[in-house]
Jmol script that loads the backbone (N, CA, C; Angstrom):
load data "model"
ATOM      1  N   GLN A   1      10.931 -21.927  10.433  1.00  0.00           N
ATOM      2  CA  GLN A   1      11.356 -20.592  10.363  1.00  0.00           C
ATOM      3  C   GLN A   1      11.477 -20.137  12.027  1.00  0.00           C
ATOM      4  N   GLN A   2      11.847 -21.080  12.674  1.00  0.00           N
ATOM      5  CA  GLN A   2      12.097 -20.761  14.116  1.00  0.00           C
ATOM      6  C   GLN A   2      13.290 -19.864  14.198  1.00  0.00           C
ATOM      7  N   ASN A   3      13.089 -18.900  15.240  1.00  0.00           N
ATOM      8  CA  ASN A   3      14.224 -17.886  15.407  1.00  0.00           C
ATOM      9  C   ASN A   3      14.486 -17.033  14.221  1.00  0.00           C
ATOM     10  N   LYS A   4      13.576 -16.925  13.398  1.00  0.00           N
ATOM     11  CA  LYS A   4      13.764 -16.028  12.237  1.00  0.00           C
ATOM     12  C   LYS A   4      12.690 -14.946  12.242  1.00  0.00           C
ATOM     13  N   ALA A   5      13.227 -13.674  12.089  1.00  0.00           N
ATOM     14  CA  ALA A   5      12.285 -12.608  12.146  1.00  0.00           C
ATOM     15  C   ALA A   5      11.561 -12.548  10.740  1.00  0.00           C
ATOM     16  N   LEU A   6      10.265 -12.194  10.735  1.00  0.00           N
ATOM     17  CA  LEU A   6       9.407 -12.164   9.636  1.00  0.00           C
ATOM     18  C   LEU A   6       9.155 -10.707   9.381  1.00  0.00           C
ATOM     19  N   HIS A   7       9.037 -10.178   8.216  1.00  0.00           N
ATOM     20  CA  HIS A   7       8.831  -8.869   7.904  1.00  0.00           C
ATOM     21  C   HIS A   7       7.737  -8.758   6.795  1.00  0.00           C
ATOM     22  N   ALA A   8       7.048  -7.685   6.845  1.00  0.00           N
ATOM     23  CA  ALA A   8       5.944  -7.552   5.712  1.00  0.00           C
ATOM     24  C   ALA A   8       6.388  -6.279   4.845  1.00  0.00           C
ATOM     25  N   VAL A   9       6.206  -6.424   3.656  1.00  0.00           N
ATOM     26  CA  VAL A   9       6.370  -5.222   2.739  1.00  0.00           C
ATOM     27  C   VAL A   9       5.002  -4.971   1.912  1.00  0.00           C
ATOM     28  N   VAL A  10       4.768  -3.857   1.681  1.00  0.00           N
ATOM     29  CA  VAL A  10       3.530  -3.472   0.987  1.00  0.00           C
ATOM     30  C   VAL A  10       4.003  -2.511  -0.210  1.00  0.00           C
ATOM     31  N   GLY A  11       3.398  -2.785  -1.391  1.00  0.00           N
ATOM     32  CA  GLY A  11       3.819  -2.128  -2.505  1.00  0.00           C
ATOM     33  C   GLY A  11       2.519  -1.724  -3.229  1.00  0.00           C
ATOM     34  N   PHE A  12       2.595  -0.433  -3.816  1.00  0.00           N
ATOM     35  CA  PHE A  12       1.479   0.126  -4.590  1.00  0.00           C
ATOM     36  C   PHE A  12       1.874   0.453  -5.799  1.00  0.00           C
ATOM     37  N   LEU A  13       1.102   0.180  -6.891  1.00  0.00           N
ATOM     38  CA  LEU A  13       1.367   0.609  -8.338  1.00  0.00           C
ATOM     39  C   LEU A  13       0.068   1.320  -8.859  1.00  0.00           C
ATOM     40  N   ALA A  14       0.232   2.461  -9.371  1.00  0.00           N
ATOM     41  CA  ALA A  14      -0.940   3.190  -9.673  1.00  0.00           C
ATOM     42  C   ALA A  14      -0.586   3.865 -11.085  1.00  0.00           C
ATOM     43  N   GLY A  15      -1.564   4.424 -11.523  1.00  0.00           N
ATOM     44  CA  GLY A  15      -1.737   5.078 -12.916  1.00  0.00           C
ATOM     45  C   GLY A  15      -1.245   4.396 -14.087  1.00  0.00           C
ATOM     46  N   PRO A  16      -0.534   5.097 -15.055  1.00  0.00           N
ATOM     47  CA  PRO A  16      -0.253   4.352 -16.298  1.00  0.00           C
ATOM     48  C   PRO A  16       0.605   2.924 -16.061  1.00  0.00           C
ATOM     49  N   ARG A  17       1.358   2.907 -15.050  1.00  0.00           N
ATOM     50  CA  ARG A  17       2.329   1.715 -14.801  1.00  0.00           C
ATOM     51  C   ARG A  17       1.285   0.533 -14.318  1.00  0.00           C
ATOM     52  N   ALA A  18       0.319   0.868 -13.635  1.00  0.00           N
ATOM     53  CA  ALA A  18      -0.654  -0.261 -13.149  1.00  0.00           C
ATOM     54  C   ALA A  18      -1.515  -0.635 -14.329  1.00  0.00           C
ATOM     55  N   ASP A  19      -1.796   0.304 -15.160  1.00  0.00           N
ATOM     56  CA  ASP A  19      -2.585   0.045 -16.387  1.00  0.00           C
ATOM     57  C   ASP A  19      -1.756  -1.101 -17.293  1.00  0.00           C
ATOM     58  N   ALA A  20      -0.440  -0.634 -17.373  1.00  0.00           N
ATOM     59  CA  ALA A  20       0.380  -1.416 -18.262  1.00  0.00           C
ATOM     60  C   ALA A  20       0.573  -2.826 -17.702  1.00  0.00           C
ATOM     61  N   LEU A  21       0.518  -3.059 -16.545  1.00  0.00           N
ATOM     62  CA  LEU A  21       0.683  -4.322 -15.895  1.00  0.00           C
ATOM     63  C   LEU A  21      -0.613  -5.170 -15.621  1.00  0.00           C
ATOM     64  N   ALA A  22      -1.724  -4.556 -15.819  1.00  0.00           N
ATOM     65  CA  ALA A  22      -3.054  -5.120 -15.474  1.00  0.00           C
ATOM     66  C   ALA A  22      -3.279  -6.589 -16.006  1.00  0.00           C
ATOM     67  N   HIS A  23      -2.485  -6.893 -17.084  1.00  0.00           N
ATOM     68  CA  HIS A  23      -2.696  -8.164 -17.789  1.00  0.00           C
ATOM     69  C   HIS A  23      -1.967  -9.307 -17.060  1.00  0.00           C
ATOM     70  N   ILE A  24      -0.998  -9.004 -16.188  1.00  0.00           N
ATOM     71  CA  ILE A  24      -0.233 -10.091 -15.623  1.00  0.00           C
ATOM     72  C   ILE A  24      -0.871 -10.657 -14.520  1.00  0.00           C
ATOM     73  N   THR A  25      -0.448 -11.953 -14.250  1.00  0.00           N
ATOM     74  CA  THR A  25      -1.024 -12.699 -13.221  1.00  0.00           C
ATOM     75  C   THR A  25      -0.532 -12.319 -11.758  1.00  0.00           C
ATOM     76  N   ALA A  26      -1.288 -12.783 -10.677  1.00  0.00           N
ATOM     77  CA  ALA A  26      -0.718 -12.297  -9.283  1.00  0.00           C
ATOM     78  C   ALA A  26       0.654 -12.816  -9.059  1.00  0.00           C
ATOM     79  N   ASP A  27       0.951 -14.054  -9.548  1.00  0.00           N
ATOM     80  CA  ASP A  27       2.163 -14.707  -9.290  1.00  0.00           C
ATOM     81  C   ASP A  27       3.292 -13.887  -9.912  1.00  0.00           C
ATOM     82  N   GLN A  28       2.939 -13.373 -11.263  1.00  0.00           N
ATOM     83  CA  GLN A  28       3.933 -12.618 -12.019  1.00  0.00           C
ATOM     84  C   GLN A  28       4.241 -11.278 -11.320  1.00  0.00           C
ATOM     85  N   ALA A  29       3.148 -10.654 -10.770  1.00  0.00           N
ATOM     86  CA  ALA A  29       3.207  -9.439 -10.043  1.00  0.00           C
ATOM     87  C   ALA A  29       4.102  -9.548  -8.838  1.00  0.00           C
ATOM     88  N   VAL A  30       3.988 -10.591  -8.102  1.00  0.00           N
ATOM     89  CA  VAL A  30       4.781 -10.890  -6.860  1.00  0.00           C
ATOM     90  C   VAL A  30       6.176 -11.004  -7.345  1.00  0.00           C
ATOM     91  N   GLN A  31       6.529 -11.809  -8.339  1.00  0.00           N
ATOM     92  CA  GLN A  31       7.765 -12.067  -8.797  1.00  0.00           C
ATOM     93  C   GLN A  31       8.617 -10.815  -9.352  1.00  0.00           C
ATOM     94  N   GLN A  32       7.812 -10.051  -9.988  1.00  0.00           N
ATOM     95  CA  GLN A  32       8.346  -8.670 -10.401  1.00  0.00           C
ATOM     96  C   GLN A  32       8.778  -7.728  -9.262  1.00  0.00           C
ATOM     97  N   PHE A  33       7.900  -7.869  -8.196  1.00  0.00           N
ATOM     98  CA  PHE A  33       8.089  -7.002  -7.062  1.00  0.00           C
ATOM     99  C   PHE A  33       9.344  -7.633  -6.250  1.00  0.00           C
ATOM    100  N   LEU A  34       9.407  -8.877  -6.161  1.00  0.00           N
ATOM    101  CA  LEU A  34      10.684  -9.515  -5.466  1.00  0.00           C
ATOM    102  C   LEU A  34      11.921  -9.214  -6.414  1.00  0.00           C
ATOM    103  N   ASP A  35      11.813  -9.277  -7.706  1.00  0.00           N
ATOM    104  CA  ASP A  35      12.997  -8.941  -8.309  1.00  0.00           C
ATOM    105  C   ASP A  35      13.504  -7.477  -8.293  1.00  0.00           C
ATOM    106  N   GLN A  36      12.479  -6.554  -8.013  1.00  0.00           N
ATOM    107  CA  GLN A  36      12.838  -5.119  -7.755  1.00  0.00           C
ATOM    108  C   GLN A  36      13.532  -4.971  -6.560  1.00  0.00           C
ATOM    109  N   LEU A  37      12.905  -5.656  -5.587  1.00  0.00           N
ATOM    110  CA  LEU A  37      13.510  -5.620  -4.088  1.00  0.00           C
ATOM    111  C   LEU A  37      14.964  -6.293  -4.069  1.00  0.00           C
ATOM    112  N   ASP A  38      15.042  -7.440  -4.785  1.00  0.00           N
ATOM    113  CA  ASP A  38      16.450  -8.085  -4.880  1.00  0.00           C
ATOM    114  C   ASP A  38      17.497  -7.016  -5.661  1.00  0.00           C
ATOM    115  N   GLU A  39      16.953  -6.330  -6.651  1.00  0.00           N
ATOM    116  CA  GLU A  39      17.892  -5.461  -7.325  1.00  0.00           C
ATOM    117  C   GLU A  39      18.323  -4.361  -6.318  1.00  0.00           C
ATOM    118  N   ILE A  40      17.480  -3.809  -5.559  1.00  0.00           N
ATOM    119  CA  ILE A  40      17.741  -2.747  -4.685  1.00  0.00           C
ATOM    120  C   ILE A  40      18.553  -3.233  -3.442  1.00  0.00           C
ATOM    121  N   PHE A  41      18.182  -4.161  -2.870  1.00  0.00           N
ATOM    122  CA  PHE A  41      18.827  -4.571  -1.637  1.00  0.00           C
ATOM    123  C   PHE A  41      19.907  -5.728  -1.688  1.00  0.00           C
ATOM    124  N   GLY A  42      20.091  -6.337  -2.871  1.00  0.00           N
ATOM    125  CA  GLY A  42      20.881  -7.504  -3.126  1.00  0.00           C
ATOM    126  C   GLY A  42      22.461  -6.967  -2.973  1.00  0.00           C
ATOM    127  N   SER A  43      23.204  -7.939  -2.463  1.00  0.00           N
ATOM    128  CA  SER A  43      24.572  -7.777  -2.322  1.00  0.00           C
ATOM    129  C   SER A  43      25.305  -8.944  -2.853  1.00  0.00           C
ATOM    130  N   PRO A  44      26.666  -8.931  -3.070  1.00  0.00           N
ATOM    131  CA  PRO A  44      27.555 -10.102  -3.578  1.00  0.00           C
ATOM    132  C   PRO A  44      27.134 -11.359  -2.650  1.00  0.00           C
ATOM    133  N   ALA A  45      27.065 -11.065  -1.308  1.00  0.00           N
ATOM    134  CA  ALA A  45      26.911 -12.210  -0.344  1.00  0.00           C
ATOM    135  C   ALA A  45      25.549 -12.701  -0.360  1.00  0.00           C
ATOM    136  N   ASN A  46      24.438 -11.808  -0.770  1.00  0.00           N
ATOM    137  CA  ASN A  46      23.153 -12.380  -0.776  1.00  0.00           C
ATOM    138  C   ASN A  46      22.488 -11.580  -2.043  1.00  0.00           C
ATOM    139  N   PRO A  47      22.567 -12.118  -3.174  1.00  0.00           N
ATOM    140  CA  PRO A  47      22.090 -11.275  -4.399  1.00  0.00           C
ATOM    141  C   PRO A  47      20.580 -11.230  -4.410  1.00  0.00           C
ATOM    142  N   GLN A  48      19.878 -12.045  -3.633  1.00  0.00           N
ATOM    143  CA  GLN A  48      18.289 -12.250  -3.792  1.00  0.00           C
ATOM    144  C   GLN A  48      17.713 -12.331  -2.390  1.00  0.00           C
ATOM    145  N   PRO A  49      17.902 -11.309  -1.567  1.00  0.00           N
ATOM    146  CA  PRO A  49      17.519 -11.263  -0.260  1.00  0.00           C
ATOM    147  C   PRO A  49      15.888 -11.331  -0.043  1.00  0.00           C
ATOM    148  N   ALA A  50      15.374 -10.756  -1.014  1.00  0.00           N
ATOM    149  CA  ALA A  50      13.829 -10.628  -0.943  1.00  0.00           C
ATOM    150  C   ALA A  50      13.263 -12.037  -1.474  1.00  0.00           C
ATOM    151  N   SER A  51      13.751 -12.526  -2.554  1.00  0.00           N
ATOM    152  CA  SER A  51      13.260 -13.817  -3.145  1.00  0.00           C
ATOM    153  C   SER A  51      13.659 -14.990  -2.162  1.00  0.00           C
ATOM    154  N   SER A  52      14.705 -14.933  -1.573  1.00  0.00           N
ATOM    155  CA  SER A  52      15.213 -16.028  -0.704  1.00  0.00           C
ATOM    156  C   SER A  52      14.439 -16.026   0.587  1.00  0.00           C
ATOM    157  N   SER A  53      13.882 -14.924   1.069  1.00  0.00           N
ATOM    158  CA  SER A  53      13.216 -14.849   2.290  1.00  0.00           C
ATOM    159  C   SER A  53      11.790 -14.926   2.099  1.00  0.00           C
ATOM    160  N   TYR A  54      11.317 -14.904   0.915  1.00  0.00           N
ATOM    161  CA  TYR A  54       9.850 -14.783   0.574  1.00  0.00           C
ATOM    162  C   TYR A  54       9.012 -15.880   1.180  1.00  0.00           C
ATOM    163  N   VAL A  55       7.958 -15.572   1.866  1.00  0.00           N
ATOM    164  CA  VAL A  55       7.004 -16.632   2.512  1.00  0.00           C
ATOM    165  C   VAL A  55       5.733 -16.779   1.727  1.00  0.00           C
ATOM    166  N   LYS A  56       4.995 -15.747   1.553  1.00  0.00           N
ATOM    167  CA  LYS A  56       3.759 -15.709   0.863  1.00  0.00           C
ATOM    168  C   LYS A  56       3.453 -14.242   0.480  1.00  0.00           C
ATOM    169  N   GLY A  57       2.526 -14.119  -0.537  1.00  0.00           N
ATOM    170  CA  GLY A  57       2.139 -12.722  -0.965  1.00  0.00           C
ATOM    171  C   GLY A  57       0.746 -12.760  -1.361  1.00  0.00           C
ATOM    172  N   HIS A  58       0.173 -11.541  -1.440  1.00  0.00           N
ATOM    173  CA  HIS A  58      -1.154 -11.217  -1.818  1.00  0.00           C
ATOM    174  C   HIS A  58      -1.177 -10.123  -2.804  1.00  0.00           C
ATOM    175  N   VAL A  59      -1.834 -10.162  -3.992  1.00  0.00           N
ATOM    176  CA  VAL A  59      -2.186  -9.165  -4.778  1.00  0.00           C
ATOM    177  C   VAL A  59      -3.647  -8.861  -4.863  1.00  0.00           C
ATOM    178  N   PHE A  60      -3.999  -7.499  -4.739  1.00  0.00           N
ATOM    179  CA  PHE A  60      -5.319  -7.052  -4.802  1.00  0.00           C
ATOM    180  C   PHE A  60      -5.431  -5.947  -5.749  1.00  0.00           C
ATOM    181  N   ASP A  61      -6.221  -6.187  -6.761  1.00  0.00           N
ATOM    182  CA  ASP A  61      -6.303  -5.157  -7.773  1.00  0.00           C
ATOM    183  C   ASP A  61      -7.607  -4.213  -7.374  1.00  0.00           C
ATOM    184  N   TRP A  62      -7.329  -3.205  -6.788  1.00  0.00           N
ATOM    185  CA  TRP A  62      -8.335  -2.191  -6.427  1.00  0.00           C
ATOM    186  C   TRP A  62      -9.210  -1.661  -7.573  1.00  0.00           C
ATOM    187  N   SER A  63      -8.546  -1.686  -8.791  1.00  0.00           N
ATOM    188  CA  SER A  63      -9.246  -1.047  -9.817  1.00  0.00           C
ATOM    189  C   SER A  63     -10.515  -1.748 -10.285  1.00  0.00           C
ATOM    190  N   ARG A  64     -10.560  -3.089  -9.835  1.00  0.00           N
ATOM    191  CA  ARG A  64     -11.632  -3.917 -10.174  1.00  0.00           C
ATOM    192  C   ARG A  64     -12.871  -3.758  -9.156  1.00  0.00           C
ATOM    193  N   GLU A  65     -12.637  -3.081  -8.090  1.00  0.00           N
ATOM    194  CA  GLU A  65     -13.675  -2.907  -7.111  1.00  0.00           C
ATOM    195  C   GLU A  65     -14.610  -1.801  -7.552  1.00  0.00           C
ATOM    196  N   GLU A  66     -15.888  -2.156  -7.478  1.00  0.00           N
ATOM    197  CA  GLU A  66     -16.946  -1.345  -8.246  1.00  0.00           C
ATOM    198  C   GLU A  66     -16.976   0.076  -7.655  1.00  0.00           C
ATOM    199  N   TYR A  67     -16.877   0.303  -6.237  1.00  0.00           N
ATOM    200  CA  TYR A  67     -17.003   1.567  -5.684  1.00  0.00           C
ATOM    201  C   TYR A  67     -15.725   2.326  -5.468  1.00  0.00           C
ATOM    202  N   ILE A  68     -14.632   1.537  -5.740  1.00  0.00           N
ATOM    203  CA  ILE A  68     -13.331   2.208  -5.483  1.00  0.00           C
ATOM    204  C   ILE A  68     -12.589   2.586  -6.712  1.00  0.00           C
ATOM    205  N   GLY A  69     -12.440   1.683  -7.679  1.00  0.00           N
ATOM    206  CA  GLY A  69     -11.923   2.021  -9.054  1.00  0.00           C
ATOM    207  C   GLY A  69     -10.459   2.361  -8.799  1.00  0.00           C
ATOM    208  N   GLY A  70      -9.665   1.904  -7.865  1.00  0.00           N
ATOM    209  CA  GLY A  70      -8.264   2.074  -7.789  1.00  0.00           C
ATOM    210  C   GLY A  70      -7.807   3.336  -7.177  1.00  0.00           C
ATOM    211  N   ALA A  71      -8.705   4.160  -6.692  1.00  0.00           N
ATOM    212  CA  ALA A  71      -8.338   5.290  -6.025  1.00  0.00           C
ATOM    213  C   ALA A  71      -7.893   5.177  -4.579  1.00  0.00           C
ATOM    214  N   TYR A  72      -6.985   6.168  -4.266  1.00  0.00           N
ATOM    215  CA  TYR A  72      -6.496   6.233  -2.864  1.00  0.00           C
ATOM    216  C   TYR A  72      -5.964   7.688  -2.748  1.00  0.00           C
ATOM    217  N   THR A  73      -6.051   8.026  -1.334  1.00  0.00           N
ATOM    218  CA  THR A  73      -5.495   9.486  -1.045  1.00  0.00           C
ATOM    219  C   THR A  73      -4.238   9.487  -0.423  1.00  0.00           C
ATOM    220  N   PHE A  74      -3.622  10.532  -0.627  1.00  0.00           N
ATOM    221  CA  PHE A  74      -2.242  10.784  -0.126  1.00  0.00           C
ATOM    222  C   PHE A  74      -2.014  12.277  -0.031  1.00  0.00           C
ATOM    223  N   PRO A  75      -1.294  12.762   1.081  1.00  0.00           N
ATOM    224  CA  PRO A  75      -0.877  14.154   1.081  1.00  0.00           C
ATOM    225  C   PRO A  75      -0.045  14.600  -0.097  1.00  0.00           C
ATOM    226  N   SER A  76      -0.538  15.563  -0.910  1.00  0.00           N
ATOM    227  CA  SER A  76       0.093  15.844  -2.153  1.00  0.00           C
ATOM    228  C   SER A  76       0.637  17.305  -2.113  1.00  0.00           C
ATOM    229  N   TYR A  77       1.612  17.539  -2.937  1.00  0.00           N
ATOM    230  CA  TYR A  77       2.195  18.782  -3.190  1.00  0.00           C
ATOM    231  C   TYR A  77       0.986  19.869  -3.338  1.00  0.00           C
ATOM    232  N   GLY A  78       1.015  20.969  -2.674  1.00  0.00           N
ATOM    233  CA  GLY A  78       0.059  21.963  -2.849  1.00  0.00           C
ATOM    234  C   GLY A  78      -1.173  21.808  -1.907  1.00  0.00           C
ATOM    235  N   ALA A  79      -1.120  20.651  -1.275  1.00  0.00           N
ATOM    236  CA  ALA A  79      -2.357  20.531  -0.218  1.00  0.00           C
ATOM    237  C   ALA A  79      -2.099  21.549   0.786  1.00  0.00           C
ATOM    238  N   GLU A  80      -3.388  22.073   1.384  1.00  0.00           N
ATOM    239  CA  GLU A  80      -3.384  23.039   2.425  1.00  0.00           C
ATOM    240  C   GLU A  80      -4.002  22.495   3.702  1.00  0.00           C
ATOM    241  N   ASP A  81      -3.594  23.159   4.730  1.00  0.00           N
ATOM    242  CA  ASP A  81      -4.331  22.693   6.020  1.00  0.00           C
ATOM    243  C   ASP A  81      -5.794  22.838   5.795  1.00  0.00           C
ATOM    244  N   GLY A  82      -6.606  21.812   6.303  1.00  0.00           N
ATOM    245  CA  GLY A  82      -7.954  21.763   6.254  1.00  0.00           C
ATOM    246  C   GLY A  82      -8.479  21.000   4.991  1.00  0.00           C
ATOM    247  N   ASP A  83      -7.640  20.671   3.917  1.00  0.00           N
ATOM    248  CA  ASP A  83      -8.111  19.898   2.909  1.00  0.00           C
ATOM    249  C   ASP A  83      -8.604  18.534   3.216  1.00  0.00           C
ATOM    250  N   ARG A  84      -7.827  17.906   3.978  1.00  0.00           N
ATOM    251  CA  ARG A  84      -8.212  16.459   4.285  1.00  0.00           C
ATOM    252  C   ARG A  84      -9.521  16.584   5.236  1.00  0.00           C
ATOM    253  N   GLN A  85      -9.606  17.505   6.260  1.00  0.00           N
ATOM    254  CA  GLN A  85     -10.899  17.489   7.011  1.00  0.00           C
ATOM    255  C   GLN A  85     -12.118  17.986   6.183  1.00  0.00           C
ATOM    256  N   ALA A  86     -11.837  18.691   5.027  1.00  0.00           N
ATOM    257  CA  ALA A  86     -12.954  18.932   4.120  1.00  0.00           C
ATOM    258  C   ALA A  86     -13.419  17.768   3.336  1.00  0.00           C
ATOM    259  N   LEU A  87     -12.506  16.947   2.845  1.00  0.00           N
ATOM    260  CA  LEU A  87     -12.775  15.740   2.222  1.00  0.00           C
ATOM    261  C   LEU A  87     -13.599  14.721   3.061  1.00  0.00           C
ATOM    262  N   ALA A  88     -13.207  14.767   4.273  1.00  0.00           N
ATOM    263  CA  ALA A  88     -13.865  13.820   5.249  1.00  0.00           C
ATOM    264  C   ALA A  88     -15.052  14.198   5.920  1.00  0.00           C
ATOM    265  N   ALA A  89     -15.482  15.528   5.604  1.00  0.00           N
ATOM    266  CA  ALA A  89     -16.625  15.984   6.173  1.00  0.00           C
ATOM    267  C   ALA A  89     -17.965  15.581   5.241  1.00  0.00           C
ATOM    268  N   PRO A  90     -19.166  15.201   5.817  1.00  0.00           N
ATOM    269  CA  PRO A  90     -20.344  14.928   5.150  1.00  0.00           C
ATOM    270  C   PRO A  90     -20.755  16.195   4.269  1.00  0.00           C
ATOM    271  N   VAL A  91     -21.391  15.938   3.219  1.00  0.00           N
ATOM    272  CA  VAL A  91     -22.017  16.983   2.506  1.00  0.00           C
ATOM    273  C   VAL A  91     -23.479  16.624   2.232  1.00  0.00           C
ATOM    274  N   ALA A  92     -24.345  17.373   2.878  1.00  0.00           N
ATOM    275  CA  ALA A  92     -25.836  17.268   2.707  1.00  0.00           C
ATOM    276  C   ALA A  92     -26.179  15.876   3.300  1.00  0.00           C
ATOM    277  N   GLY A  93     -25.304  15.442   4.434  1.00  0.00           N
ATOM    278  CA  GLY A  93     -25.694  14.235   5.064  1.00  0.00           C
ATOM    279  C   GLY A  93     -25.183  13.114   4.472  1.00  0.00           C
ATOM    280  N   THR A  94     -24.287  13.173   3.343  1.00  0.00           N
ATOM    281  CA  THR A  94     -23.745  12.056   2.765  1.00  0.00           C
ATOM    282  C   THR A  94     -22.285  12.103   2.835  1.00  0.00           C
ATOM    283  N   LEU A  95     -21.635  10.967   3.302  1.00  0.00           N
ATOM    284  CA  LEU A  95     -20.202  10.844   3.484  1.00  0.00           C
ATOM    285  C   LEU A  95     -19.635  10.354   2.063  1.00  0.00           C
ATOM    286  N   PHE A  96     -18.789  11.045   1.580  1.00  0.00           N
ATOM    287  CA  PHE A  96     -18.149  10.680   0.285  1.00  0.00           C
ATOM    288  C   PHE A  96     -16.652   9.980   0.449  1.00  0.00           C
ATOM    289  N   PHE A  97     -15.954  10.455   1.512  1.00  0.00           N
ATOM    290  CA  PHE A  97     -14.625   9.945   1.679  1.00  0.00           C
ATOM    291  C   PHE A  97     -14.595   9.395   3.081  1.00  0.00           C
ATOM    292  N   ALA A  98     -14.017   8.225   3.360  1.00  0.00           N
ATOM    293  CA  ALA A  98     -13.875   7.742   4.719  1.00  0.00           C
ATOM    294  C   ALA A  98     -12.389   6.838   4.573  1.00  0.00           C
ATOM    295  N   GLY A  99     -12.096   6.126   5.714  1.00  0.00           N
ATOM    296  CA  GLY A  99     -11.063   5.436   5.790  1.00  0.00           C
ATOM    297  C   GLY A  99      -9.774   6.270   6.079  1.00  0.00           C
ATOM    298  N   ARG A 100      -8.792   6.393   5.221  1.00  0.00           N
ATOM    299  CA  ARG A 100      -7.606   7.224   5.659  1.00  0.00           C
ATOM    300  C   ARG A 100      -7.740   8.605   5.338  1.00  0.00           C
ATOM    301  N   VAL A 101      -8.865   9.109   4.643  1.00  0.00           N
ATOM    302  CA  VAL A 101      -8.854  10.373   4.222  1.00  0.00           C
ATOM    303  C   VAL A 101      -8.767  11.432   5.519  1.00  0.00           C
ATOM    304  N   PRO A 102      -9.429  11.181   6.628  1.00  0.00           N
ATOM    305  CA  PRO A 102      -9.301  12.111   7.748  1.00  0.00           C
ATOM    306  C   PRO A 102      -7.939  12.038   8.503  1.00  0.00           C
ATOM    307  N   TRP A 103      -7.147  10.990   8.249  1.00  0.00           N
ATOM    308  CA  TRP A 103      -5.796  11.094   8.855  1.00  0.00           C
ATOM    309  C   TRP A 103      -5.055  12.281   8.191  1.00  0.00           C
ATOM    310  N   LEU A 104      -4.304  13.008   9.145  1.00  0.00           N
ATOM    311  CA  LEU A 104      -3.749  14.241   8.781  1.00  0.00           C
ATOM    312  C   LEU A 104      -2.280  14.164   8.632  1.00  0.00           C
ATOM    313  N   SER A 105      -1.632  13.132   9.149  1.00  0.00           N
ATOM    314  CA  SER A 105      -0.298  13.129   9.165  1.00  0.00           C
ATOM    315  C   SER A 105       0.216  12.610   7.598  1.00  0.00           C
ATOM    316  N   ALA A 106       1.535  12.714   7.430  1.00  0.00           N
ATOM    317  CA  ALA A 106       2.155  12.189   6.315  1.00  0.00           C
ATOM    318  C   ALA A 106       2.123  10.697   6.278  1.00  0.00           C
ATOM    319  N   MET A 107       2.045  10.007   7.294  1.00  0.00           N
ATOM    320  CA  MET A 107       1.933   8.632   7.371  1.00  0.00           C
ATOM    321  C   MET A 107       0.474   8.084   7.490  1.00  0.00           C
ATOM    322  N   CYS A 108      -0.366   8.852   6.908  1.00  0.00           N
ATOM    323  CA  CYS A 108      -1.892   8.506   7.117  1.00  0.00           C
ATOM    324  C   CYS A 108      -2.213   7.190   6.606  1.00  0.00           C
ATOM    325  N   GLN A 109      -1.631   6.542   5.683  1.00  0.00           N
ATOM    326  CA  GLN A 109      -1.816   5.263   5.167  1.00  0.00           C
ATOM    327  C   GLN A 109      -1.561   4.235   6.419  1.00  0.00           C
ATOM    328  N   THR A 110      -0.361   4.341   6.925  1.00  0.00           N
ATOM    329  CA  THR A 110      -0.038   3.530   8.018  1.00  0.00           C
ATOM    330  C   THR A 110      -0.869   3.643   9.132  1.00  0.00           C
ATOM    331  N   GLU A 111      -1.128   4.827   9.688  1.00  0.00           N
ATOM    332  CA  GLU A 111      -1.845   4.992  10.830  1.00  0.00           C
ATOM    333  C   GLU A 111      -3.406   4.544  10.565  1.00  0.00           C
ATOM    334  N   SER A 112      -4.022   4.947   9.390  1.00  0.00           N
ATOM    335  CA  SER A 112      -5.330   4.406   9.398  1.00  0.00           C
ATOM    336  C   SER A 112      -5.481   2.876   9.226  1.00  0.00           C
ATOM    337  N   VAL A 113      -4.553   2.198   8.598  1.00  0.00           N
ATOM    338  CA  VAL A 113      -4.584   0.829   8.565  1.00  0.00           C
ATOM    339  C   VAL A 113      -4.462   0.225   9.901  1.00  0.00           C
ATOM    340  N   GLN A 114      -3.461   0.797  10.729  1.00  0.00           N
ATOM    341  CA  GLN A 114      -3.289   0.261  12.058  1.00  0.00           C
ATOM    342  C   GLN A 114      -4.480   0.391  12.864  1.00  0.00           C
ATOM    343  N   HIS A 115      -5.296   1.486  12.705  1.00  0.00           N
ATOM    344  CA  HIS A 115      -6.460   1.596  13.577  1.00  0.00           C
ATOM    345  C   HIS A 115      -7.689   0.734  13.097  1.00  0.00           C
ATOM    346  N   GLN A 116      -7.596   0.145  11.878  1.00  0.00           N
ATOM    347  CA  GLN A 116      -8.569  -0.670  11.224  1.00  0.00           C
ATOM    348  C   GLN A 116      -8.440  -2.119  11.384  1.00  0.00           C
ATOM    349  N   MET A 117      -7.068  -2.480  11.988  1.00  0.00           N
ATOM    350  CA  MET A 117      -6.800  -3.875  12.182  1.00  0.00           C
ATOM    351  C   MET A 117      -7.219  -4.310  13.563  1.00  0.00           C
ATOM    352  N   PRO A 118      -7.549  -5.523  13.748  1.00  0.00           N
ATOM    353  CA  PRO A 118      -8.000  -6.132  15.033  1.00  0.00           C
ATOM    354  C   PRO A 118      -6.869  -6.338  15.997  1.00  0.00           C
ATOM    355  N   TRP A 119      -5.611  -6.207  15.550  1.00  0.00           N
ATOM    356  CA  TRP A 119      -4.512  -6.225  16.445  1.00  0.00           C
ATOM    357  C   TRP A 119      -3.728  -4.960  16.277  1.00  0.00           C
ATOM    358  N   GLN A 120      -2.779  -4.815  17.212  1.00  0.00           N
ATOM    359  CA  GLN A 120      -2.044  -3.524  17.290  1.00  0.00           C
ATOM    360  C   GLN A 120      -0.656  -3.790  16.702  1.00  0.00           C
ATOM    361  N   VAL A 121      -0.168  -2.947  15.851  1.00  0.00           N
ATOM    362  CA  VAL A 121       1.184  -3.072  15.342  1.00  0.00           C
ATOM    363  C   VAL A 121       1.808  -1.837  15.663  1.00  0.00           C
ATOM    364  N   PRO A 122       3.150  -1.900  16.379  1.00  0.00           N
ATOM    365  CA  PRO A 122       3.678  -0.669  16.675  1.00  0.00           C
ATOM    366  C   PRO A 122       4.258   0.065  15.531  1.00  0.00           C
ATOM    367  N   LEU A 123       4.042   1.483  15.381  1.00  0.00           N
ATOM    368  CA  LEU A 123       4.487   2.177  14.292  1.00  0.00           C
ATOM    369  C   LEU A 123       6.101   2.538  14.674  1.00  0.00           C
ATOM    370  N   MET A 124       6.949   2.442  13.498  1.00  0.00           N
ATOM    371  CA  MET A 124       8.344   2.658  13.886  1.00  0.00           C
ATOM    372  C   MET A 124       8.655   4.024  13.593  1.00  0.00           C
TER     373      MET A 124
END
end "model"
wireframe off; spacefill off
backbone 0.3
color backbone group
């Protein structure tokens, strides 16, 4: 793959849709993801841009993690200034939320992951 740019794509599936697909294998999940990307970005000249460029993938089922249970945070409709800071603050000396919770921007997932990685990835 010399002289070929590599790109990374991350997808999340949550709620009832995640529950409905919990029985499929990791390979099937990757294939369904690639199929959706091909449908979105395909053209007559290149009908399967994602599938034809695919190098490797990783599927992680957060719902199977004992202390996580598939939960994640995101700025939602109706959120007010201070909500994320309140979630990130310890209560009676116990920290209940960490990771991306304290990040206040709309891109909190990207920023928090960037700061947790041992290398730096420029944000676009």
